[in-house]
C-alpha positions in Angstrom: -42.7 71.5 4.6 -42.0 73.6 1.2 -44.9 74.9 -0.9 -44.1 72.1 -4.2 -45.6 75.4 -5.9 -42.7 77.9 -4.7 -40.3 75.3 -6.0 -41.6 75.5 -9.6 -42.6 79.1 -10.3 -45.9 79.7 -13.0 -46.0 81.6 -15.6 -49.2 82.9 -17.1 -49.6 82.4 -20.2 -52.4 81.8 -23.3 -53.5 78.5 -24.8 -55.1 79.4 -28.0 -57.2 76.5 -29.4 -57.2 77.3 -33.8 -60.4 74.7 -34.8 -59.6 73.7 -38.5 -62.2 73.7 -41.3 -63.4 70.3 -42.3 -61.1 70.2 -45.7 -58.0 71.9 -43.7 -55.8 68.8 -44.7 -56.3 70.2 -48.1 -56.7 73.9 -47.8 -53.5 74.3 -45.7 -51.2 72.9 -48.3 -50.3 76.4 -50.0 -50.4 78.3 -46.9 -48.1 75.9 -44.8 -44.4 77.0 -45.5 -45.8 80.6 -44.6 -47.6 79.4 -41.3 -44.8 77.1 -40.1 -42.3 80.0 -40.5 -44.0 82.7 -38.8 -44.6 80.5 -35.5 -40.8 79.7 -35.7 -40.0 83.2 -35.7 -42.7 84.3 -32.8 -41.1 81.3 -31.1 -37.6 82.4 -31.6 -38.9 86.2 -30.3 -40.4 84.8 -26.9 -43.9 85.3 -27.7 -44.9 81.9 -29.0 -43.8 78.9 -26.5 -45.2 75.9 -28.2 -47.6 75.1 -30.9 -48.7 72.2 -32.7 -51.5 70.5 -34.6 -53.8 67.2 -33.4 -52.8 64.6 -35.7 -56.8 64.1 -36.8 -56.1 68.0 -38.1 -59.1 69.2 -35.8 -57.5 71.9 -34.4 -54.0 73.4 -33.3 -52.8 74.6 -30.3 -50.8 77.3 -29.8 -49.4 78.7 -26.2 -48.7 82.6 -26.3 -47.1 84.8 -24.2 -49.6 87.9 -24.2 -50.6 90.5 -21.5 -54.3 89.4 -22.0 -57.0 87.4 -23.8 -57.2 89.6 -26.9 -53.5 89.9 -27.2 -53.1 86.4 -27.4 -55.6 86.0 -30.0 -54.5 88.8 -32.0 -51.3 86.4 -32.5 -53.5 84.2 -34.5 -55.5 86.3 -36.1 -53.0 87.5 -38.1 -52.0 83.7 -38.9 -52.0 83.2 -42.7 -54.4 80.1 -41.6 -57.4 82.4 -40.1 -57.1 84.9 -43.0 -57.5 82.1 -45.5 -59.9 79.9 -44.0 -58.1 77.1 -42.7 -59.0 77.6 -39.3 -62.6 79.1 -38.4 -62.8 79.7 -34.9 -60.5 80.6 -32.1 -60.8 80.0 -28.4 -58.0 81.4 -25.8 -57.8 80.4 -22.0 -55.2 81.2 -19.5 -52.9 78.5 -18.9 -50.8 78.2 -16.0 -47.0 76.7 -17.4 -44.8 75.3 -15.0 -41.5 76.6 -15.2 -37.8 75.8 -14.6 -37.4 78.0 -11.8 
């Protein structure tokens, strides 16, 4: 029997959770275009795999290709949202992403 993991290789990436400030729905407005443009650029470069926020504006998830936790966090530390207090906390965890093979 074939090992299912062998059929779908796993890519180790980082899941970064960025927690929003309580007033983020309002405070993010002047920075949102820059924030989204940067994430789109990072996706084109292959650094960010996916990114998006929970509908309740509690947190954003960013899936990042990086060599280690610090490098993954650095991607988000450079974001306009963190620099301006829209995000108030970052956490990173290794994430096994199933690839197309």
